N, C-alpha and C positions, 0 to 999 in steps of 0.2 A: 775386586769382588770377593774378598776373603771372608766376608762376614755373612755368607749365605744363610747360616744357621741362626742369624739374629732376626728379630722382627723387622719388617720393612720400615725404614725411616725416610720418608719422602724428601725432607729438606736436604739430605745428602746428595740428591741428584744435582743440586745446584753448586756443588763443590767444584771449583775450577780444575781440581786435580783429575777429574774424570772427563774433562773436555777434550775434544779432538777436532780435527778439521773436517771430519766426515759430515755430509749434509744430512739434516734431519727432515723427513717428509713433513709436509704441512698437516697431514692427517694425525700425526702424533701430538702436535700442538705445543711442543716445547720451543717456543719462539719468542725472543725478546722483542723483535719487530719483524715485519713481513720480509721474508726472503733471506733471513740471516741463518748461518750455520751456528753450531754450538760455540765455537771460538769467537765468532763475530758477536754473538749475544753476550758473551761474558767479557770479552776484551775488544772493544771497538777499535782501539789504537793498534795500528799495524805492527809496530815494533814489539809491543807487549804480546800481541797475538803470536808473532813468530817465535818469541822466546819461549812461550808456553808450549807451542807445538814441538819445538826441538827437545824440550825437557821431557815431555810426555811420550813422544814417539809412538811406538806401536801399542803401548799400554793404553793410551787414550782411545785408540781405535777399538781395541778389544772391549773396553768399558762402554764405548758408544754402541757397539753391536749388542752387547748385553742389554743396554738400555732400550734399544730398539726391540729386542726380544720380549722384554717386560711389557712393552707397549703401554707405558704409563704416560698419560698426558695430564699436566698439572697447571693450575693457575695459583700463583702465590698471592696471599693477602695478609698484610701485617695490620693487626688491630690493637697492638699494644699501646696503651695510653701513656702519655708523658707523666702524668701524675694520677695514677689510679687511686690514690688515697685521698683525693680531695674532690668533693662534690658540693654543689650549692643548690638550694631550692629557694624559690621566691617566697617572700612573706605574703600570704594570700589575703590581702585586705585592701579593698578599694579606697578606704578612707586615707590610707597612707599616701596615696597619690596626690591628695589635696595639699600636702605641704611641699610638694615639688621636689627639687633636687636635695638629696640627703647629704649634708656636708659633714655631719659629726654624729656619733652615737656614744651612749654611755649606759651603764647599768647602775641603778641606785642601790641604797642599802637594803631595801626590801626585796630587790630582785627584778623590778620592772626594767624594761629596756626603753630608753628614750632616744628618739630620732630628732635631730635638728635639721630643718630644711630651710629653703629660701622663702617659704611661705608659711612658716609656723613650726610648732613643736608638737610631737606626738609621743604618748606613753603607750607601750605595748605590753600586754600580759600573756601573750601566747595565743590569745583568741580575739580580743577586741582592742581597738585603738581609742584612746581618749585624746582629744585635740586641745591644745592651748594656743590662744592667739592674742594678738594685741587688741585691746578694747579701748577706744579713745577716752571714754569717760570713767575708766576704772584704773586707778593708779596701782592696783594690786595685780593687774594683768601684765603680760610681757610688754617690755618697752618697745619692741619692734617685731614685725613678722619675720624678718630675715635673721636666721640663726647662723652664726659663724663658727661657734665652738661650744662644746659641752665638756664639763670637767667635774668629776667627783673627787673632792679633796680627802685628806687623811681623817677629817672629822665627819666624813660621810655627808658632807653638804654638797649639793649640786649647784654648780654655777653655769649660767647661760650667757654667753657673749653674743651680742646682737649689733646691728648697725645703729642702734640708738641707746647704747649703754650696757651696763652689766646688770644681770638679774640673779638673785639668790632665791632658789625654790624653798618654800616653807611647807614641809609635808603636813604639819598639823592643820593648817588652814587651806592647804592645797592651792596656794597662790604664790606670788612673787614679791620680793622686796627689790626695788630698783636703786641702782647707783648710776647717776648720770653727771655729765659735765655741767657745772654751775659757774658762769662767768664771775659771779660775786664771791665765790668760795674757792680760794687757791688750793685748798686741800681736797677738792672734789676730783673726780676723774678728769684727766687732761683732755680727753677726746671721746666722743660717744661711739665712734666706729672702732669696735674691738675686733682684732683679727687673730689674736693668739692668747691662750691661757696656759699657765704652767704652775705647778706647786713644787717647790724644791724640797730637799731633804730635811729642811728645818721647818717645814710647814708654811713657808712664805708663799703667798699667791702673787704671781707676776702676770701682767697684762701687756700685750703688745697692741698698739693702736695704729690706725691709718691717719697719720698727721699729728699725733700727740705724743709720739715716742713711747718710752717704757714706763709702766706704772707698777709700784709695789703697794699692795693692800695692807693697811694697818687695822687688824680686826678689833683691837681694843678701842679705837676711836672712830671706826668706820670712815677712815680717811685714806688718802693715797699720797705716796711720795713719787715725784715725777723725775724721770731721767730723759732729757731731751738732747737733741743734736745742737751743738754749739760750734759754729764755723771757726771760732777763734780758739777752740780747744781741740787739738789733734788727738788727744787721748780720750775723747768722749765717743759716744756712739755716732755712727756715720750718717744716720737718717732717722727721721721721725716716722717713717712708714716701716712698720715691723710686721713681717708675715709669720715668723716662727720663733718659738722659744723652747729651749731644753737645757737641762742641767746635767753635768757629769758627776762621777763619783769623787772627783777631786775638789768639788765645791765651786766649780766654774759654771757660769751661766753663758750659754751660747744663744745668740739672737741672729736671725736672718733678716737682713734689711733690703729694701728695694733699691736696686741699682748700685749698691756698694758692697755686695758680698756678705761676709760673715764676720761678726764681732764676738770675741770671747771676753767676758767680764769676770775678773777675779773679785768675787763679791766682798771678801774681807777688806781688800785694799781699794776697790773701785777702779783698778787698772784695766784698761780696755786694749785688746790687741786685735788688729784687723787682718783679714784674709780675703784676697780679691783675685779675680781672674786676671791672668797676664797672658797676652797673646804669644809671648816668646817662651813661655814655660808650660810644657804639657803636664807638669805635675802640680800646677796651680789649680785653684777652683775653676770648674768648667763654665760657670756663669755667675755674674754679679747679682742676679735676681734669685735669692734663696726663698723657696716656698715652704719647705718642711725640714724638720730636724728630728733626729732620733738617736738616743744613746742605748746600745744594746747591752745584753748581760755581760759582755766581755769589755764593757766600757769603751767600745768603739763608737765613734761619731759618724753618723750617716747624714749626708746633706743632699736634700732634693732641691732642684733648681727649676727655673722657668726657661726651657729651651736648651738646657745643658745637661739634662739627665741627672744621674745619681753620682755622688762622690763619697768616698770613704777616706776619713782623715787618718794619716799616720802620725801619731804623736811624737815618736822618736825623731823622725826625719822632717816633721812639719810639712808634709806633702800630702797631695790628694791623688787617689786612684779613681779614674773616671769610668763610669758605666753608663753608656748611652746608646742611642740608635745609630746604626751605620748606614741605613738606607737614606733616600733623598728626603730628609725631613728639614724643614726650615728651622733655623735656630737664631737666637739673638746675635747681633753683629759683634758682640764681645764675648761670646760664650766659648768659642773653640779656636784653637790654633791649627792652621793647615798642616803644621809639622807634627801635630800630636800623634802619638801612637797608642794603640789600645788592643787588647786581646778580645777578639770578637766573641769568644765563648763566655766572656764575663758580662756582655751587654744586657741591659734591660730593654724591654720593648716600649719605647716612648722617650720623648725628650723633656717633657714637663711633668715633674713629680708632684702629686697632690697629697699623698699620705704615705707614711711608712710605719710598719708594725713588726715587732718580733713576737712570735707566739710562744706559748708555754713550752714547746718542744725545741725552741732555738731556731726555728725557721724564720727567715726575714721576708716579709711581704712588702712589695712596692706598688703603689697605685699611680698610674700615669694618666694624664688627661687624654692623650692621643693613642695610647697603646694598651690600656686595660690594666691587667694585673700580672706582675712578675714575681717569681718565687726563687729565693736562694735557700736551698736545703742546708740544714746545719752541717758544718764542717766541710761544705763544698764551696768552691770559689766560682760558681757559675750561677747565672740567673736563667731561668726558663719561663717561657710565657705560659700562663694558665689560660688556655684557650676557652673562650666563651662557648664555642661550638662543641667542645668536649665536656664541659663541666656544667653547662646550663641547658635546659630544654629550649626548643626553638622559640616558644612563646616568651620565655624569660630573657633570652639574649637579643630578641628583635628590638633594635633601636635603643638598647640599653648600654650605658657606659658606667664604669665603676668610678665612684667619686671619693669614697672613704672606706676605711676598714677598722674594725674594733673586735677585741676578744673579751668575752665576759668571764665570770668566775668559774663557770662550768666548761671553759675552754671552747665554747662555741664562737665561731668567727661570723661577724656580721658585715655585710657589704652594703654601703649606701650607693644608690644609683642616680644617674642623671639620664633623663629629665625627672624621673621619680622612681620610687620603689626601693625595696631592700631585699637582700638575700641572706640566707642562713646556711652555714656549713652543715652538710648532712653526713653525720658520722657513720650511719648505717649504709647508705648508698655507696660511700667510699670503700666499703668492704668488698663490693661486688665488681667483678670485671665482666662486661657483657660483650658478646659477639653477635652482631645482628646484620641483617641485610639492609642496605641503603641504596636506592636506585641511582642516586647521584654519585655513589662511591664504588668504583669497580673493585676496590680492595676489600669490600665487605663480604659477608656471607652471600652465597648464591640464592639462598632461600631461608626464611625464618623458621620453617616448620621442621623441628628435629624429631626424627622417627626413632633413632637408636644411637647409642654411643658405647664405647668400650675403651679399655686402656691396654697398651702393650707393655712389654717388659721394661722398656726404658722410661715409662711414666708418661708417654705421650698419648693423646686422645684421638681416637677415630670416631667419627660420627657421620650420620646419614641425614640428608634432607630430601625434600621432594626433587631437588635438582641434582642429586648425586651424593657420593661419599667424599668426605673431607678428612684431612689429617691436621691435627693441631700440635705444634711444638710447644710444650708447656713452659719451656725456658724462655723462648723468644716471642711467644704468642703469635707465631707465624702460622697461617692457615694455608694448606695446599689442597686444591680441589682435584679430584681424580676424574678424568673424563672417560678413560677406558682402563680396564684392568684385566689383563690376561685373556685367554681364549680357551673355551672348552673344546673337546673333540668335535662337538657339533658346530663350532665356530662362533658361539655366542660369548659375549663378554659378561663377566660377573656383574658389571654395572648395569646391565640390562634387567636385572632382577629388581623391579620396582613394583609397588612400594616396598621399601626395606622395613622389616619389623625388628630385626636383631642383628647384632654384630659381635664378633669375637676375634681377638688375635691370640692364637694359641701359644703355648710355651715354646713351640718350635718355630714360631714366627709365621704360621699360616693364618691367612685372613679368611674367616668364615663370614658369610653374609646370608642371613635368613630373610626370606621375603614373604609377601602375602600372595598366595595362590601360585607362586612360581618356584617353590622349593628353596633349596640352599645351594650356595656356591662355595667351594674351597679353593683359595688361590695359594699356589706354592711359589714363594719368591725365589727359590733356588732355580727352578726351571722356567718360571714365567708362565706356567700352565695353570689351568683351573679345571676343576671337576664340578659338574652340575648334577644335583640330586633332586629327584621329584618323586611324588607318588606314582605308582603304576597307572598309566593313562592320565596322569596328572589329576586324579580325583581320589577322594577317600571312599573306600568301600567297606561295608560291614565285614567283608571277608578277612580284613586285617586282624580281627579278633582271634582268628585261628592261628595267627603268627606269634602268639604270646610266648616270649622266650626264644623264638626262632629268629632267623636272620634272612635278609634278602638284600639285593642291591638297591632296593627302592625305599624311599620314605613311606611312612604310613599316611602322610598327608602333606600337601604342598604348601601349606601355610605354616611357617616356622615362627612361633611366638618367642621362644627362648633358646639361646645358645649358651652352653656352660661347659667349662673344663674343670674336672675334679682333680684332687691331689694325685690320682693315679694316672693323670694325663689322658683320661677318657674324655671324649667330646660327646656331650649330650644335647639332643635337639628335642625341645618340647613343641609339639604341634597344636594346631587349633582344633582338629577333629580326630586326629589319629593317635593320641596318646604320646608316649615317650619313646625316643629312639637313641640308641648308643652306637656310636660309630666305631667300627673295627678297621683301623688304618691298614693293618696287614692284608686283609682280604677285601678292603674297599666295600664292606658290607655294613648293614645296620642290624643290631639286635633290637627287637621290638617289644615294647611294654604297653600294649593298648589298654583300654578301659576294661572294667569288669565284664567277664563273660557269664554264661549261665551257671558256671560252677562257683561264681563269686570271686574268681581270681582276677587280678589286674588293678591298674590305677583306678582311683575312685571316679575319674571322669576322663573323657577323651580330650578335654580342653586343658592344656597345661599352661599355667599362668606364672609359675615361679619354680626355680630349681636352686637348691643351696646345699652346700656341704659345710657342716658346722666344724668348729675347731676340734671337737671330740671325734670327728670322723663320721658322724651320722649323716645320711643322705636324705634330704627332704625334697618333696615334690608338692607344689601347690597347684590346685586346680580350681575350677569354678564350682566344685562340689566337694570341698573338704581338703584336708591336709594328709599327706602320705609320708611315712618313713619307710624307705626302701632298703632292704638288706641286699647289697649288690652281689654278695657271694651266693646266697640261697634264693634270691628273688622274692623272699617273704616281705609282705607289706603290712605295716600297722596303720590303721585308719584313725583319724581324729575328725569328728564331725560336731556340728552345732546341735545342742539339745536345748530347746527353749525352756525345759523344766529343770535344767541343771546350770546354774550360774558359773560353774567351774569348767565349762566346756568352751569351745570356740565361740566367739561372738557372731561369726558369720562363716558360711562355707565357701564364699567366693574370695579366694586368696589372691592377693596382688603382689606381695613381696614377702621375702623371708630373710632374716639375718639373725645373728646371735651376739651375745655380749661376753665380756671377760669373766663372768661368773657362771657361764654355762647355760644361761637362759636363752630361750629362742623367742625372737620377736617376729610377729606375723602381721602384715598389713592386709586389710580387707577392703572389699569394694565399697561397702557402705556402712560398716560398723566399727570404724576406727582401727586401733592397734590392739593386738593381743600379746601379752607376755606369757610364755609357756614355761612354767617351772617343771623341768623334765624330771627332776628327782621325785617330786611330789605329785606329778601328773595333774597340775592345777593351772588353769588359764585365768589370767587377769585381763580385764578389758579397760581401755582408755579411749574416751570419745570426746566430742565437743563439750559434753557436760563437765569433763575434767580440764578443759582448756584448749583442746586441739582446735586448729583453725577449720578443719573439715573432717568428716568421717570417711571421705573417699581418699584412700591412701594410694599413692603412686609407688613409693619406694622408701626404704629406711636402712640405716647403717649406724654402727657405733664408732665414734671417733676415739683417738687414743686417750682422751680424758674421761671416757666412760659416758659421754653424752650420746643419747640416741637422736639422730637427725632424721626427721620424717618429712618426706615430700608429699604434700597433699594437693587436693584439687584447688585450694585457695592460697597456696604458698607453702612455706617450709616452717617446721616446728622443731624446736630444740627441747628435748625431754631429759630431765635429770632423774634417773631412777631412784636415787637416794632421797631426794626431797620431794619428788613427784611434781616439781615445778616445770611448767611448760611456757616457753616463749615462742611467739609466732612472728614470722617475718613475711611481709607481702609487698605489694607495689609501693606502699607508703614508706617502706624501708629501702626502696631502691631495687627490690627484687622484681625484675621486669618479666621474667619468664612465667607464662601461665601454661598449665598442662591441658592436653586434649582429653576432655572427660570421656570422649567416645572410645578411647583406647588406653585406659589406665594400666601401666605396667612398669616394671623396674628397669626397663632397657634405656631410659633416658636419664638415669641417675647413677653417679659413680663417686665413691670415696676412694681417692687415688692413693698410691704408695707414698706420695708427698703430703698426704692428709689434706689435699684440696678436695672440695666437693664440686663436681660438675653436674649441672641440671639442664636438660634440654626440654623445650616445650614448643608451643605454637608461636612464640615471640623471639626465638633464637636460643642461644646458649649462654648460660651464666656460670661464673666460677667464683668461689670464695674459699677462704681457709677459716675453719671454725675457731682457730686460735686468735684470729684477727677480728672476730666479731666483737664490736664494742659493747661494753657493759656500762649501764648508767647506774652508778652507785649513789647518786645524789637524790634523796627524796625531794618531792615537790613541795616547797613551802607554800602554805595557803595564805592568801591575802584577801581581805574583804574588799569588794570593788563597788558595790552599789546597795543602797537601801531603797526599797520600794514600798509605798503604802497604797493599798488598793491599786497595785500595778502602775503606780506613777513614781518616777524617781524623786528622791528627796534631796534637796540641796542644803548646804551648810547655812545655818542661821536664817533660813527663810521662815515666814510666818507659820507657826505650828510645827516647825521642824524639830525633831528630837536630837538633831546633830549640831554640836557646837564645834566639832573638829571633823577632819576627813575621816571617813568610816574606817579605813585601815589603821588609823591612829586613835580610834575611839575604843575605850575599854568597857563602857556601859552606856545604854540608852534607856530612856523612860518613855513609855507609850501610854497615851490615854485610852480609856475604854472604847472611844470612838475609832481609834486606830486599830481595829480588831483584825484586819487582814493585812499582813505585811510579809515581805520577802527579803531575804539576804542573798545577794549574789556574791560569788567568790571565784577565785582562780588559783590553780596550782602553778607556780612559776617554774615549770619545766618546759623548755623550748624544744626539746627533742621529741618530735611527734606528740604534741600536746593533746591531739585528739584521742590518744590512747590513755591519757591520765584518767584515773578513777577516784571517786570521792565517797566520803561517808560523813555523817554528822549525827549528833545526838543533842537533845535538849534536856539537860539535867534539871530536875524539878518536875519534869513530866515523865521522862523515861531514861533509864540508864543504858538502854540498848542502842547500839550503833545502827543507823539506817543507811544502807549502802545504796547510793543513787546512780551508780554507773558513771557515765560521762556528764550527767546533769550537774550544773554548777550553780544551783540555787536551792534554797530551803524556804518553803512557804508555810506560814502558820495562820490559823484562823480561830478567832473566838477563844483565845487562851484565858483561863481563869486568872483573876488578879493574883499577883504574887511576883516572886523573883525567880528568874531562870538563867541558866548559863548555857549558851550555845557553843559547842565544840565541834571543830571541823578538822578532818585530816584528809590526806590525799596519797595516792600511789602514783608513781611516775609511769612512764610508758612501758617499763618492764615489770610492773607489778610490785615495786618496792614501796612499802607503806612507811610513813613516818611513825616512829615508835610512840610519840606523844602527839596530842592535838597541836597543830601549828597555828591555829587561829581560834581565839575565844572572844566571846562577847557576852557581857551580863545584860540581861533584858529585864526591866521592871515594867509590869503591866498594872496600871492603876485600876481601882475598882470602879464599877458602874455607879451612877448617881444613887441607885437604890440601896447602896451599901453605906450611905451617910446617915446621921442621927435623925434628920427630918424625914428621911425615907423610912426609917424604922417606926417613927411616930405615925406616919400615914399607914404603914402596914398594920399597926395595932387597930386602927379604925376599920381597916378592911376585914380583919379577923372577926371583929364584933359583928359586922354586917354579914359575914359568912355564917356565923352561928344562927343568925335569923333565918338564913336559907336552909339550915340543916334539916328542919322539920319537913320542909317540902322535899328535900332529897330523900329522906327516909320513906316518905309516902311513895315516892316514885319507885324506889327500890322494891318495896313490897309488891307493887303492881307489876314490876318487871319480873320478879320471881314467880308470881302467879302465871304470867304469860309464858314464861320459860317452861313451867311444869306442864302446861297445856301442849306446848310444842313437842315436848319429850313424849307425851302420851300419843300424840298424832304420829310421831316418827315410829314408835313401837308398833302402833296399829298398822302402819304402812309396811313395816318389816314382816309382821305376821301375815299380812296379805300376800306378800311376795313368796314367803315360805309355803303358804297354802297352795298358791298357783303352781309352783315348781313341783311340789309333791303330788298334787292332783294330776298335773300333766304327765308326770312320769308313770303314775298308776294307770292312766288311760291308754298308754301306748300299747300294752299287751292285748287288752280286749279289742281295741280298734283294729289292730293288725290281724287278730283272729277273725273278726267279722269280715273284713275285706278279703282275707285269704279264703274263707269258706265260700263267699259269694263268687269270687273269681274261679274257684274250683268247680262250682256248679255250672258256671257259664262255659267252662271248658268241656263240659259233658260228663263229668264224673258221676253225676246223678241221673244220667239218661237224657232222653229227649225232653226239652222244656218248651212250654207254650210261650208264644210271643209276649203275653202279658207278664208271665213270670220272668222272662228274660229282661223285659223292661224294668221290672221292679228290682231285679238283681243288679242291673246297671246303675239304678238310682242308689242302691246300697253301696256299691263300690265307689261311685263318684263321691257320695257323701262321706264315706269312710276316709277316702284320700284327702278330702278337704279338711275333715276333722283332724287327721294325722298331721297335715301341713300346719293347721292352726296350733296344734300342740307343740310342734317343732318350733314355730315362730315364737310362741310364748317362752319356751325354754331358751332359745337363742337370744331373745330380747332380754331376758333376765341375766344371762351370762355376759352379754355385751354391756349392759348397764353396770354390772359388777366388775367388768374388765377381767373376767376369768376365762374367756374363750381363747384358745390357742390355735394358731394356724400351722399346718404342715406344708410349707411352700416347697414346690419342686417344679422343674420344667414340665409344662403341660401343653398338650396339643389341643388348641382351641377348637379346631374343626371337629375333632372326635367328640369333644364335650358337647358341642352344639348338636351333633347327630343324636347323642343320647338324650338330650333335652327334648328334641323334636319327637323322638320315639315315645318318651314318657308323656308328652302332651297330646298325642294323637287322639286318645279317647275324648278329650275335651272338645275336639272339633268334629267328632263323629256326627253330631246333629246340626252342625252349622256349615254353611257354604264358605269355609275359610281355608285358604292354602297357607301352610307353614313352609317357608323357604330358607335353606341354609346357603347364604351367599359368602361364607368365609372361604378365603383362598387357601389351597393346600400349601402354597409357597410361603405363607407368613411364618415368622419365627415363633417358637414356643414362648409361652408366658410363664412367669414365676407366680404360681398360685397353688392354693389348697384345692385339689380337684373337687372334693365333696362340696366345699363352700362356693366354688365357682359355678358348679352345677345348680346349687341352691339359688344363687343370684339370678342365673339365667331362667330357671324354672319360675321364680317369682315374677320376673319381668314378662316372660312369654305367657304364663297363665293369666297375668294381669291384662295383657293385651288381648288374649282370647276372650276374657270375661267381658271386656268393654267393646268388642267388635262383633257385630251381627253378621257381616259378610265382608268379603275382600281378602286381605292377606296380612300375614305377620312375617316380616323379613328380618333375618339376623345376619349382620355383616360386621366387618372389622377393617380398619385401615391403620397402617403404621405411621407413627409420628415421633421422630427422634428415637428415644430408647423405650417407647411405650407403644401399646396397641390400644386404639379406641374402638370399643365394641358397642354396637348400637342395635336396638330392637325397635323396628318401625312397624306401626299398625295403621289400619284404615278405619279405626273405630270412632267413637263419639267425641274424642278429644277431651281436653281439660279446660275449664274456665280459667281466665287470668287471675281471678281472685283466689283460686285453689293452688296455683303453681308454687307460690312461696311456701306453702305448708304441706305440699304433697308427700314429703318424706317424714312428716311428723308422725309419732305413734298414734294409732287408732284413728287416723284420718280416713273418712269415707268420701267416695266420689258419687256424684249424681249426674244424670243427663240433663239436657236442656229443659225438660219438663219438670225437673225437680225430683224425678224418681231416683231413689237411692239404691245402689247395687250392693248386694250382700258381700261380706268379707270381714276379716278381723281388723283390718287397718294396720296390721303389723308387717306385712310382706315387704312393702317399699322401705319402711323404716329399717328393718333388719338388713335388707339388701344394701342400703346406704352405709350402715355401720360396717358390714363385711367388706365393701369396696374400700372404705377408708382404712380399715384394718390392714388391707393389702397395700396401702400406700397410694391408692388411686383416688379419683374424684368421680362423682356421678352427677349427671345433668339431665334436664328434661326440656324439650321444646314441644309446644302443642298449641293448636288453634281449635277452639270449640267447634265440633262438627266436622273437623278435617283430619282427625287422627293424631297420634302422638309419636314422639321419638324419644326413647330413653337411651342414653349413652354413658359408658363409664370407661376408665382407663386402667390398664394393668402394665406393670413393668415387664419388658421382654427378657428372655433368658440369654446369657452369653453362650450357652452350649448349643 
């Protein structure tokens, strides 16, 4: 235990050197199996156990006691993948399943991928499948459905071997030329069942058949030379059934024959040498049934067999090294010797080899029918199984076997599957290493939800899940789960602080754990003790503001968002409601930096979201209300806030992460406004959002890697930002990045750029690890090929009636369209198979526009009604990383013929039409004169109408003052200012005031009606108490019911929310409706009420008056509309009150309605939006 001053490294606990015979209690949990002590767990063998105990002696006991004192309980989990650099994804196309088992694949000269299956041939462009099948009545179709082999020769010709002959694909006509056996022609193919194809170094095409021996194709004459087995010739080939052909660099041709092993043919001399299985020779061929052959880049011959596994030929010793299955696999009766010896580390998984491939990096891949896929890494002499469970999703691996393997020009690996389907190597997913929880795997994570992570001095990772704290050895990928960790004076364990929000391993090896609502815990590995810190009474109080700059033994808040150690070895704790705390280790106290007090001193907010010390020594604190630069010596704080009127300020005040770069710039992540770069020298902020290419504006964390790239963890994945070029690359689930972040708690605690330049990211789906230097770059632009021509949305075939195509579209340079073919589309594809859904496209039609039209992921261009003429369509594409081709990679000249009326007889007819048109000209002139006269009359009427409006407005405004004066004098006299009045005089004064008010209301209605019609009336909306407004309206309306037996009632509840309204206009609406109700009610009541509905109040005025006839309901809100009773008596009024009320309600965003039955009263209701206040 000499390394107490080093950070705690959990895997060291498992070192046998610390073991002793002392019993470990079950409560500690360090048990290999139930009831065993440390030595028993480590060394079950008694002799070994005794030897360890003698050597360790008392040292082991001491270490065991210390281990007990630490009280650390662990569960080991190894999640290191055998081949973390290989991942495969299924080709997502249901049509591919229709061709069945994929036996062979190839890439043609244009870049298409072809799959040969046992039920047909398929061409793949990254998006769609085009099927090719045998058509009995079409000699230009495939000769058979069953495809056995595909080959692209040195002249870029694609050959298709089938069960019914050889086929040559003709790209120009998109069909096939057949070569088949003809009994009448000795120079034809010797047999129709072709099992093998190979082109040698001299361009000679060789074919192996099932029953017809070996064939050599003579392209000059389209004939074949046959090499067959002759039982009388011991120097000829040993069988007419040939399964495999391959040539070496020495000019030899190797052929695998059924039942007779391997033949080597010296092509120049025709000499044949035989290699066969010998039961007495373990260095002979392992089986006489050879199924596949391959010559690697080192000129080594690999021989795959049926039942005997894989063999490697040693040219110098003329012997074979065997690689095959060691378990209980059935093999052919002549494939192995019982005396044979083999190195198990060299074995492949499986005994029957169906395909062999050396990839561009020198790795050797072996496909076996019964074992799947095995890999021999370059310069290593071992084969390892590529597990389907590790390298494919469950849906992809279920019921799937690997049948074939192929590598294209872009180094993509393609796997053909049985019974159907294909897979593609995923270069991006191979970069990520994932640690996740699997219920069926006890060695997986205890839980997928990562709350926080940190790195210790040795480069190992500590992280927290809902199920506890874990330790990850970054060298071995071993995960250790901590079940208990120390004990505080109160007896509580640090691991009881759940949920965890932040973690830190300090420079002296102390483990700090920050929790939500339970404070922080400091674990000391030297003593095994821990200290627990909380806010006083475990709650945040406003009194902490008085502690600014002072210290106490308590935190200012028990929710610790951030733990950070600066270069001065200070530990800083950022809390959720209590601001910032600095730990004083000597006094076990905290210095407090709460949020701003009344004097303006303090952090800009009590919620701390990020802490960072820059390389220049500046100390930065991020909050949910701005950025702070803290001078740790003086306590002075410089504030940086968002100013919407200044684009050079922060984009958002809600800070989520802070980092810097090697040029001294500060990078700030925000909650919803992307990333900000702060040029500290010039005090200028630059903002980068989704408009600039970021995957999301919700930033989790960010950091600069050694190459100067800024890595940004967002709500929708990770982004790589190049400050120099401002290029942004986004990586998400489609790239194999499985971790998604918890948007409810965005922070930098689940992101780490380590000392080894690995990036660890935790989220709700587990923990991911990758190295930015290993992130693949796709430097290959996507070449564009034309895939389909559609006219009026119907595909056009070659040479069909009316078709403009004489060749396949991707081999066509120009097309001619008739005027009737006015709507046509060109479909295309960029042949980039690495995440083709991220390819982007642009096209332009020269002759119409020189501008490029960017269509995003859309892969078609549609044109309608183009004028006759000649155009050139140019198309270019960007690959999944945004790399555009420098020049258009697909061009097509399009000629559009003129319409019939552009012919000579059309021009003659047009002349006659012109003459007829002249005859109609006189009538047209007459009509125009009449139209001008009518237009002049309309203008005069419009001017008269405008003059009338001006007169009404001016007159109404002039009438206001005298009317108000008359009403005021009459009311003053009624109030007794002129002494005692006689009843008759009082009645006359009442008539004057009532008439004056009505006239004033009429004037107001006229003014409002004019403003509403001209849209010049403005509202001053504010939260308004409806009940109070109704009370005022009732008070103003009381004089109207003084002579009528009518009761006005306010039924509006005090509990209703306020409405958003212009008080004056709301009062005007209600006065119009109430006065209208009183006017048409002789006795009874007028009730005003309101009911809430969703975010509105519905206000209604109900009377017991004469009602409204059904014929009047539809026009009741029309201007100047007058009502009458059942006898036809018309009531006086301007007819503007209801119209103005309707306009005012609608101006508030509401609606007004009326329900009425003649003779039974009326109900007017309208809606207003409620206030949030």
